[in-house]
Steps between C-alpha positions, in 0.01 A plus 500: 500500500379336178264788433781751557728320254220495243461875538874553465532291184191662351662842533605608150776727632647234726492238225662732245786575740524136607527376139772754412696413813467123442618533139812682621554248781454194274743649249770513768436130572460359147753700297809384695391141426478574127820706493720384790835647591659779696314828430822692566705297250675726250424361156572807290818690427427871516195679630133531410451256211166573332209254535485236228634167379877469463666247269864392525674640192768230526241222496284674239797527260553122525132410462366384166343796321203533265467772238201734484426797275332764716406818314555735794811334644747755361294798620472357850872425508587856402248650741652295783851643458386864480532694823357843580822678401495335155139606448582859591784505245274361227213739570726808520678408175172446313350826628816694412538341156131518399345789696206536258411131468166452680549121520798571727373797699172319578643153569451325833844489661395209724421280196838331448397308187375816327816684601721226350300496175537876459868484591589235238302684232631849581852470636780606267846554641576755229237733646641752747217620727511866598668560836651151524872467567717240332518306828121484521471393134756224562299378797188478282700318229636244750147439626376446145785259424414301812134477402580404141743232619237355732241505224717337234715260700385145458714297739708502816807277510552282807862459607645267762852472637677177410601319818831380348621795295322779683396654168141598422314276259174555322242250624188631332285792389175650629269645240247776568237244403613235750274431799515249783213371712542599865396149603807361322743734676667337798482797736202736502386706798176696536504797736147646520629789713861506383783527754574751772812709561691190618400286201245295698167369369262776608185284494652227717637765732162677515307184589750420775485860625120482523525192719760658729305827529181310582692308768627827644147638497360188669764492777478875563121485492492216754743679735326838478149353531596278795662787693220740415230247590665401830560856617165621374311224685686565825465878480134489404381237743723540807510881482643705786876510543550224240312710244701810590835323459407336170357822356810691615721258307264512203501878496879507521524280190227703329675833553809375315400393146530123469696525175765715669534235773516236230786681325695550823464138613586360155808723481617391845464129417744523210488363148656162578241418768195617306341186364143494371365361829688760705358782288151351536542486879619861515204615289259309725652645818453857374148479352274375780386832646188569295383141547537541877298821508228358278467172692493691830210716385308190386560321832392803706163489323466128587630467855175611668266290285259270682669177392837631624355606834336159532837331449652723768224405747553134414862530614659433162866587465629805316646283224173314446293818490733656243522187283134392510297814565696782334735362234229332287320834468806678366640207298375644171666831578827323589495316165453828314781660701725202419433539126588869513815424701618261226446766233673768710796271571557426129497872423730571796754244376491658153565843651784371716666322210477808281701679768756218508385373841319187386603135530851382416534525121694176458240269656156542344330752270206708618275741314670791674849377416407462132383863499822602673720319244304649210536851645873465575573388143274765338249262346241779498737723302632256239153362415534159669135498613493124560736540798262715705153537343385138568617543862288814537200318351540203736528723807190688385306177435593351838402816688184538292391139555560510876321830541213374284471193723500725806227721352290195419533370857411843635179498295413157641577563867418869534118539538507865393651407162275207412263542209 
């Protein structure tokens, strides 16, 4: 046993998969301690807030400020307010007004700072570009006035309603050179993965979803492996009518794709009754067939070995022969099958949830549910990558690590694959 474990933990493939899987597992344990709370708590108003650190404007306005002179502050401020439509207006006006100017025709349209510099040096509202209507010229003029106002304005006035009179009173001014330290602001929140479509912390939700999906995989893997092992041992060792009945049932389940059965059963259960454990149980009950067939074939090759025949002649019971003379020889194969069942169950839950047949959405998040929410609210269309791309990566890493562990074990226990 000790020698076998040494071989397993000296397998580079097994260790690589084991380390990846343990990092993911430890994250699901440690992160909730660091950042406790309900992962489904709605903290944001609106959908898909971008990743970053958010500072309360109310608190920041009442925090003592320090003045700094940053040379590029104005350019960054102007670049921040420009959207794609504004850039198109500026580029079209410059090209129409100065068609022969190489500095304009050869400029990089994606360089916002360069575009602003050319705009301030070239724009003249008295120029009437060829083909431009008065409405289009007015739009360009309003854009220029907005940019000039942003560039030249020095302060913003803070107003507050008087509690007694109800009239607004000036309580202070904010200069373009005023800065506050985030550590001094009362309320600051950092969202490494932003928020999802419901305004929930995506990272906290993702970590919780990993834990739930791993639990689903573990429960489904245990159920499927236990059923497959039990039926495979009985069919392979007992044989005869028992083997015929078990293989008939196995073939019936094999003919109908397991995922179709999974969809039908999940649909019949109903949304309100589909908790994470129920979904895991359903997945386990529909994914045992290939384990049964594989275990049966292994047992058939073992049942006429000398040590098994000796146990039969010694009068040992069926249970003892299976547990002591057959099971230890296929234990490594059962472990590998169990690992693959976990991986398959996690992927099955993700597929079910994408179809809207996953666990109840109001209880716990899962990796599949997060993908479903992102798809329903068009995260992939509006550019909210943080709502779905980390989920895809995690599913890929979990499947990759488990399959890498399985490959490493196969190299250790399969004589034909050993170096």
